[in-house]
mmCIF file as gemmi writes it, N, C-alpha and C atoms, coordinates in Angstrom:
data_model
loop_
_atom_site.group_PDB
_atom_site.id
_atom_site.type_symbol
_atom_site.label_atom_id
_atom_site.label_alt_id
_atom_site.label_comp_id
_atom_site.label_asym_id
_atom_site.label_entity_id
_atom_site.label_seq_id
_atom_site.pdbx_PDB_ins_code
_atom_site.Cartn_x
_atom_site.Cartn_y
_atom_site.Cartn_z
_atom_site.occupancy
_atom_site.B_iso_or_equiv
_atom_site.pdbx_formal_charge
_atom_site.auth_seq_id
_atom_site.auth_asym_id
_atom_site.pdbx_PDB_model_num
ATOM 1 N N . UNK Axp A 1 ? 12.261 38.155 -3.392 1 0 ? 1 A 1
ATOM 2 C CA . UNK Axp A 1 ? 12.086 36.726 -3.366 1 0 ? 1 A 1
ATOM 3 C C . UNK Axp A 1 ? 13.452 35.9 -3.009 1 0 ? 1 A 1
ATOM 4 N N . UNK Axp A 2 ? 14.072 35.554 -1.945 1 0 ? 2 A 1
ATOM 5 C CA . UNK Axp A 2 ? 15.463 34.514 -2.056 1 0 ? 2 A 1
ATOM 6 C C . UNK Axp A 2 ? 15.223 33.281 -2.068 1 0 ? 2 A 1
ATOM 7 N N . UNK Axp A 3 ? 16.724 32.749 -1.783 1 0 ? 3 A 1
ATOM 8 C CA . UNK Axp A 3 ? 16.794 31.442 -2.137 1 0 ? 3 A 1
ATOM 9 C C . UNK Axp A 3 ? 16.016 30.8 -0.337 1 0 ? 3 A 1
ATOM 10 N N . UNK Axp A 4 ? 16.471 31.298 0.906 1 0 ? 4 A 1
ATOM 11 C CA . UNK Axp A 4 ? 15.948 30.89 1.65 1 0 ? 4 A 1
ATOM 12 C C . UNK Axp A 4 ? 14.47 31.07 1.613 1 0 ? 4 A 1
ATOM 13 N N . UNK Axp A 5 ? 13.589 31.634 1.458 1 0 ? 5 A 1
ATOM 14 C CA . UNK Axp A 5 ? 11.941 31.992 1.25 1 0 ? 5 A 1
ATOM 15 C C . UNK Axp A 5 ? 11.724 30.468 0.633 1 0 ? 5 A 1
ATOM 16 N N . UNK Axp A 6 ? 12.397 30.593 -0.938 1 0 ? 6 A 1
ATOM 17 C CA . UNK Axp A 6 ? 11.865 29.575 -1.548 1 0 ? 6 A 1
ATOM 18 C C . UNK Axp A 6 ? 12.287 27.821 -0.88 1 0 ? 6 A 1
ATOM 19 N N . UNK Axp A 7 ? 12.838 27.92 -0.207 1 0 ? 7 A 1
ATOM 20 C CA . UNK Axp A 7 ? 13.475 26.357 0.445 1 0 ? 7 A 1
ATOM 21 C C . UNK Axp A 7 ? 12.065 26.316 1.94 1 0 ? 7 A 1
ATOM 22 N N . UNK Axp A 8 ? 12.347 27.537 2.287 1 0 ? 8 A 1
ATOM 23 C CA . UNK Axp A 8 ? 10.68 27.531 2.867 1 0 ? 8 A 1
ATOM 24 C C . UNK Axp A 8 ? 9.753 27.059 2.904 1 0 ? 8 A 1
ATOM 25 N N . UNK Axp A 9 ? 9.183 27.783 1.472 1 0 ? 9 A 1
ATOM 26 C CA . UNK Axp A 9 ? 7.783 27.086 1.315 1 0 ? 9 A 1
ATOM 27 C C . UNK Axp A 9 ? 8.127 25.619 0.475 1 0 ? 9 A 1
ATOM 28 N N . UNK Axp A 10 ? 8.908 25.783 -0.147 1 0 ? 10 A 1
ATOM 29 C CA . UNK Axp A 10 ? 9.406 24.435 -0.776 1 0 ? 10 A 1
ATOM 30 C C . UNK Axp A 10 ? 9.397 23.436 0.46 1 0 ? 10 A 1
ATOM 31 N N . UNK Axp A 11 ? 9.796 23.351 1.518 1 0 ? 11 A 1
ATOM 32 C CA . UNK Axp A 11 ? 9.74 22.504 2.9 1 0 ? 11 A 1
ATOM 33 C C . UNK Axp A 11 ? 8.31 22.434 3.282 1 0 ? 11 A 1
ATOM 34 N N . UNK Axp A 12 ? 7.576 23.623 3.367 1 0 ? 12 A 1
ATOM 35 C CA . UNK Axp A 12 ? 6.399 23.073 3.537 1 0 ? 12 A 1
ATOM 36 C C . UNK Axp A 12 ? 5.134 22.432 2.803 1 0 ? 12 A 1
ATOM 37 N N . UNK Axp A 13 ? 5.366 22.935 1.721 1 0 ? 13 A 1
ATOM 38 C CA . UNK Axp A 13 ? 4.988 21.703 0.319 1 0 ? 13 A 1
ATOM 39 C C . UNK Axp A 13 ? 5.073 20.472 0.38 1 0 ? 13 A 1
ATOM 40 N N . UNK Axp A 14 ? 6.045 20.569 0.742 1 0 ? 14 A 1
ATOM 41 C CA . UNK Axp A 14 ? 6.888 18.718 0.684 1 0 ? 14 A 1
ATOM 42 C C . UNK Axp A 14 ? 6.27 18.088 2.479 1 0 ? 14 A 1
ATOM 43 N N . UNK Axp A 15 ? 6.529 18.914 3.107 1 0 ? 15 A 1
ATOM 44 C CA . UNK Axp A 15 ? 5.693 18.603 4.58 1 0 ? 15 A 1
ATOM 45 C C . UNK Axp A 15 ? 4.288 18.434 4.337 1 0 ? 15 A 1
ATOM 46 N N . UNK Axp A 16 ? 3.669 19.137 3.399 1 0 ? 16 A 1
ATOM 47 C CA . UNK Axp A 16 ? 1.743 18.714 3.672 1 0 ? 16 A 1
ATOM 48 C C . UNK Axp A 16 ? 1.854 17.803 2.754 1 0 ? 16 A 1
ATOM 49 N N . UNK Axp A 17 ? 2.628 17.864 1.811 1 0 ? 17 A 1
ATOM 50 C CA . UNK Axp A 17 ? 2.105 16.067 1.148 1 0 ? 17 A 1
ATOM 51 C C . UNK Axp A 17 ? 2.359 15.126 1.596 1 0 ? 17 A 1
ATOM 52 N N . UNK Axp A 18 ? 3.609 15.22 2.944 1 0 ? 18 A 1
ATOM 53 C CA . UNK Axp A 18 ? 4.263 13.571 3.028 1 0 ? 18 A 1
ATOM 54 C C . UNK Axp A 18 ? 2.431 13.689 4.178 1 0 ? 18 A 1
ATOM 55 N N . UNK Axp A 19 ? 1.884 14.713 5.265 1 0 ? 19 A 1
ATOM 56 C CA . UNK Axp A 19 ? 1.039 14.535 5.835 1 0 ? 19 A 1
ATOM 57 C C . UNK Axp A 19 ? -0.429 13.789 5.103 1 0 ? 19 A 1
ATOM 58 N N . UNK Axp A 20 ? -0.503 14.604 3.336 1 0 ? 20 A 1
ATOM 59 C CA . UNK Axp A 20 ? -1.586 14.154 2.873 1 0 ? 20 A 1
ATOM 60 C C . UNK Axp A 20 ? -1.46 12.466 2.521 1 0 ? 20 A 1
ATOM 61 N N . UNK Axp A 21 ? -0.572 12.232 2.192 1 0 ? 21 A 1
ATOM 62 C CA . UNK Axp A 21 ? -0.263 10.641 1.614 1 0 ? 21 A 1
ATOM 63 C C . UNK Axp A 21 ? -0.189 9.925 3.081 1 0 ? 21 A 1
ATOM 64 N N . UNK Axp A 22 ? 0.039 10.042 4.319 1 0 ? 22 A 1
ATOM 65 C CA . UNK Axp A 22 ? 0.541 9.17 5.292 1 0 ? 22 A 1
ATOM 66 C C . UNK Axp A 22 ? -1.266 9.334 5.706 1 0 ? 22 A 1
ATOM 67 N N . UNK Axp A 23 ? -2.105 10.287 5.34 1 0 ? 23 A 1
ATOM 68 C CA . UNK Axp A 23 ? -3.679 10.471 6.154 1 0 ? 23 A 1
ATOM 69 C C . UNK Axp A 23 ? -4.717 9.31 5.203 1 0 ? 23 A 1
ATOM 70 N N . UNK Axp A 24 ? -3.944 9.368 3.36 1 0 ? 24 A 1
ATOM 71 C CA . UNK Axp A 24 ? -4.69 8.731 2.503 1 0 ? 24 A 1
ATOM 72 C C . UNK Axp A 24 ? -3.984 7.542 3.135 1 0 ? 24 A 1
ATOM 73 N N . UNK Axp A 25 ? -2.983 6.944 3.084 1 0 ? 25 A 1
ATOM 74 C CA . UNK Axp A 25 ? -2.79 5.533 3.618 1 0 ? 25 A 1
ATOM 75 C C . UNK Axp A 25 ? -3.105 4.906 4.552 1 0 ? 25 A 1
ATOM 76 N N . UNK Axp A 26 ? -3.588 5.716 5.715 1 0 ? 26 A 1
ATOM 77 C CA . UNK Axp A 26 ? -3.799 4.841 6.807 1 0 ? 26 A 1
ATOM 78 C C . UNK Axp A 26 ? -5.706 4.893 7.138 1 0 ? 26 A 1
ATOM 79 N N . UNK Axp A 27 ? -6.28 5.653 6.347 1 0 ? 27 A 1
ATOM 80 C CA . UNK Axp A 27 ? -7.571 6.066 6.254 1 0 ? 27 A 1
ATOM 81 C C . UNK Axp A 27 ? -8.549 4.802 6.653 1 0 ? 27 A 1
ATOM 82 N N . UNK Axp A 28 ? -9.379 4.93 7.236 1 0 ? 28 A 1
ATOM 83 C CA . UNK Axp A 28 ? -9.928 3.309 7.127 1 0 ? 28 A 1
ATOM 84 C C . UNK Axp A 28 ? -10.802 3.241 6.22 1 0 ? 28 A 1
ATOM 85 N N . UNK Axp A 29 ? -11.143 4.231 5.176 1 0 ? 29 A 1
ATOM 86 C CA . UNK Axp A 29 ? -11.956 3.835 3.721 1 0 ? 29 A 1
ATOM 87 C C . UNK Axp A 29 ? -11.101 2.763 3.256 1 0 ? 29 A 1
ATOM 88 N N . UNK Axp A 30 ? -9.636 2.235 3.173 1 0 ? 30 A 1
ATOM 89 C CA . UNK Axp A 30 ? -9.161 2.082 2.361 1 0 ? 30 A 1
ATOM 90 C C . UNK Axp A 30 ? -7.943 0.895 3.185 1 0 ? 30 A 1
ATOM 91 N N . UNK Axp A 31 ? -8.548 0.508 4.394 1 0 ? 31 A 1
ATOM 92 C CA . UNK Axp A 31 ? -8.278 -0.115 4.869 1 0 ? 31 A 1
ATOM 93 C C . UNK Axp A 31 ? -8.631 -1.908 4.259 1 0 ? 31 A 1
ATOM 94 N N . UNK Axp A 32 ? -9.95 -1.595 4.29 1 0 ? 32 A 1
ATOM 95 C CA . UNK Axp A 32 ? -10.407 -3.624 3.247 1 0 ? 32 A 1
ATOM 96 C C . UNK Axp A 32 ? -9.241 -3.398 2.006 1 0 ? 32 A 1
ATOM 97 N N . UNK Axp A 33 ? -9.223 -2.442 1.368 1 0 ? 33 A 1
ATOM 98 C CA . UNK Axp A 33 ? -8.665 -2.512 0.17 1 0 ? 33 A 1
ATOM 99 C C . UNK Axp A 33 ? -7.269 -3.602 0.13 1 0 ? 33 A 1
ATOM 100 N N . UNK Axp A 34 ? -6.366 -2.434 1.386 1 0 ? 34 A 1
ATOM 101 C CA . UNK Axp A 34 ? -4.854 -2.506 1.532 1 0 ? 34 A 1
ATOM 102 C C . UNK Axp A 34 ? -5.07 -4.365 1.852 1 0 ? 34 A 1
ATOM 103 N N . UNK Axp A 35 ? -5.39 -4.271 2.69 1 0 ? 35 A 1
ATOM 104 C CA . UNK Axp A 35 ? -5.295 -6.039 3.182 1 0 ? 35 A 1
ATOM 105 C C . UNK Axp A 35 ? -5.936 -6.886 2.257 1 0 ? 35 A 1
ATOM 106 N N . UNK Axp A 36 ? -6.784 -6.788 1.226 1 0 ? 36 A 1
ATOM 107 C CA . UNK Axp A 36 ? -6.753 -7.288 0.125 1 0 ? 36 A 1
ATOM 108 C C . UNK Axp A 36 ? -5.58 -7.581 -0.587 1 0 ? 36 A 1
ATOM 109 N N . UNK Axp A 37 ? -5.268 -6.574 -0.997 1 0 ? 37 A 1
ATOM 110 C CA . UNK Axp A 37 ? -4.05 -6.167 -1.729 1 0 ? 37 A 1
ATOM 111 C C . UNK Axp A 37 ? -2.547 -7.225 -1.032 1 0 ? 37 A 1
ATOM 112 N N . UNK Axp A 38 ? -2.663 -7.169 0.478 1 0 ? 38 A 1
ATOM 113 C CA . UNK Axp A 38 ? -1.359 -7.568 0.937 1 0 ? 38 A 1
ATOM 114 C C . UNK Axp A 38 ? -1.809 -8.918 1.145 1 0 ? 38 A 1
ATOM 115 N N . UNK Axp A 39 ? -3.301 -9.696 0.669 1 0 ? 39 A 1
ATOM 116 C CA . UNK Axp A 39 ? -3.622 -10.905 0.792 1 0 ? 39 A 1
ATOM 117 C C . UNK Axp A 39 ? -3.557 -11.644 -0.035 1 0 ? 39 A 1
ATOM 118 N N . UNK Axp A 40 ? -3.064 -11.165 -1.237 1 0 ? 40 A 1
ATOM 119 C CA . UNK Axp A 40 ? -2.832 -11.318 -2.542 1 0 ? 40 A 1
ATOM 120 C C . UNK Axp A 40 ? -1.866 -12.35 -2.733 1 0 ? 40 A 1
ATOM 121 N N . UNK Axp A 41 ? -1.096 -12.477 -2.515 1 0 ? 41 A 1
ATOM 122 C CA . UNK Axp A 41 ? 0.59 -13 -2.066 1 0 ? 41 A 1
ATOM 123 C C . UNK Axp A 41 ? -0.176 -14.713 -1.67 1 0 ? 41 A 1
ATOM 124 N N . UNK Axp A 42 ? -0.874 -14.641 -0.618 1 0 ? 42 A 1
ATOM 125 C CA . UNK Axp A 42 ? -1.371 -15.949 -0.43 1 0 ? 42 A 1
ATOM 126 C C . UNK Axp A 42 ? -2.375 -16.704 -1.088 1 0 ? 42 A 1
ATOM 127 N N . UNK Axp A 43 ? -2.69 -15.856 -2.377 1 0 ? 43 A 1
ATOM 128 C CA . UNK Axp A 43 ? -4.028 -16.638 -2.881 1 0 ? 43 A 1
ATOM 129 C C . UNK Axp A 43 ? -4.167 -17.677 -3.194 1 0 ? 43 A 1
ATOM 130 N N . UNK Axp A 44 ? -3.096 -18.578 -3.901 1 0 ? 44 A 1
ATOM 131 C CA . UNK Axp A 44 ? -2.933 -19.73 -4.774 1 0 ? 44 A 1
ATOM 132 C C . UNK Axp A 44 ? -2.635 -20.655 -3.652 1 0 ? 44 A 1
ATOM 133 N N . UNK Axp A 45 ? -2.089 -20.402 -2.295 1 0 ? 45 A 1
ATOM 134 C CA . UNK Axp A 45 ? -1.774 -21.122 -1.737 1 0 ? 45 A 1
ATOM 135 C C . UNK Axp A 45 ? -2.373 -22.266 -1.066 1 0 ? 45 A 1
ATOM 136 N N . UNK Axp A 46 ? -3.592 -22.131 -1.535 1 0 ? 46 A 1
ATOM 137 C CA . UNK Axp A 46 ? -4.976 -23.248 -0.983 1 0 ? 46 A 1
ATOM 138 C C . UNK Axp A 46 ? -4.622 -24.385 -2.21 1 0 ? 46 A 1
ATOM 139 N N . UNK Axp A 47 ? -4.458 -24.146 -3.316 1 0 ? 47 A 1
ATOM 140 C CA . UNK Axp A 47 ? -4.091 -25.174 -4.345 1 0 ? 47 A 1
ATOM 141 C C . UNK Axp A 47 ? -2.994 -25.914 -4.204 1 0 ? 47 A 1
ATOM 142 N N . UNK Axp A 48 ? -2.081 -25.516 -3.583 1 0 ? 48 A 1
ATOM 143 C CA . UNK Axp A 48 ? -0.08 -26.035 -3.678 1 0 ? 48 A 1
ATOM 144 C C . UNK Axp A 48 ? -0.235 -27.435 -3.411 1 0 ? 48 A 1
ATOM 145 N N . UNK Axp A 49 ? -1.139 -27.187 -2.103 1 0 ? 49 A 1
ATOM 146 C CA . UNK Axp A 49 ? -1.229 -28.742 -1.34 1 0 ? 49 A 1
ATOM 147 C C . UNK Axp A 49 ? -1.452 -29.902 -2.28 1 0 ? 49 A 1
ATOM 148 N N . UNK Axp A 50 ? -2.801 -29.764 -2.916 1 0 ? 50 A 1
ATOM 149 C CA . UNK Axp A 50 ? -3.332 -30.889 -3.864 1 0 ? 50 A 1
ATOM 150 C C . UNK Axp A 50 ? -2.726 -30.857 -4.416 1 0 ? 50 A 1
ATOM 151 N N . UNK Axp A 51 ? -1.718 -30.329 -5.409 1 0 ? 51 A 1
ATOM 152 C CA . UNK Axp A 51 ? -0.606 -30.564 -6.585 1 0 ? 51 A 1
ATOM 153 C C . UNK Axp A 51 ? 0.533 -31.646 -5.525 1 0 ? 51 A 1
ATOM 154 N N . UNK Axp A 52 ? 0.815 -31.206 -4.547 1 0 ? 52 A 1
ATOM 155 C CA . UNK Axp A 52 ? 2.041 -31.609 -4.144 1 0 ? 52 A 1
ATOM 156 C C . UNK Axp A 52 ? 1.333 -33.189 -3.707 1 0 ? 52 A 1
ATOM 157 N N . UNK Axp A 53 ? 0.155 -33.29 -3.737 1 0 ? 53 A 1
ATOM 158 C CA . UNK Axp A 53 ? 0.088 -34.882 -3.184 1 0 ? 53 A 1
ATOM 159 C C . UNK Axp A 53 ? -0.632 -35.423 -4.397 1 0 ? 53 A 1
ATOM 160 N N . UNK Axp A 54 ? -0.838 -35.257 -5.311 1 0 ? 54 A 1
ATOM 161 C CA . UNK Axp A 54 ? -1.549 -36.003 -6.722 1 0 ? 54 A 1
ATOM 162 C C . UNK Axp A 54 ? -2.985 -36.086 -6.989 1 0 ? 54 A 1
ATOM 163 N N . UNK Axp A 55 ? -3.335 -35.341 -6.295 1 0 ? 55 A 1
ATOM 164 C CA . UNK Axp A 55 ? -4.678 -35.078 -6.008 1 0 ? 55 A 1
ATOM 165 C C . UNK Axp A 55 ? -5.284 -34.261 -7.242 1 0 ? 55 A 1
ATOM 166 N N . UNK Axp A 56 ? -6.336 -35.028 -7.875 1 0 ? 56 A 1
ATOM 167 C CA . UNK Axp A 56 ? -6.63 -34.029 -9.31 1 0 ? 56 A 1
ATOM 168 C C . UNK Axp A 56 ? -8.15 -33.878 -8.841 1 0 ? 56 A 1
ATOM 169 N N . UNK Axp A 57 ? -8.443 -32.786 -9.248 1 0 ? 57 A 1
ATOM 170 C CA . UNK Axp A 57 ? -9.821 -32.659 -8.847 1 0 ? 57 A 1
ATOM 171 C C . UNK Axp A 57 ? -10.812 -32.988 -10.241 1 0 ? 57 A 1
ATOM 172 N N . UNK Axp A 58 ? -11.816 -33.141 -9.777 1 0 ? 58 A 1
ATOM 173 C CA . UNK Axp A 58 ? -12.92 -33.472 -11.358 1 0 ? 58 A 1
ATOM 174 C C . UNK Axp A 58 ? -13.886 -32.504 -11.482 1 0 ? 58 A 1
């Protein structure tokens, strides 16, 4: 087994890993979880206008 064969096998392993990650990331089962995680940035956005106007919650 020479270095060219090793590089070829390593390339195939990395390519298969890449395809696996892409399939995992774009699978329909994960879509809801990823959308929820993407919207976490805006989770506290509803509270901000009330604080700016000086309105207190009771």
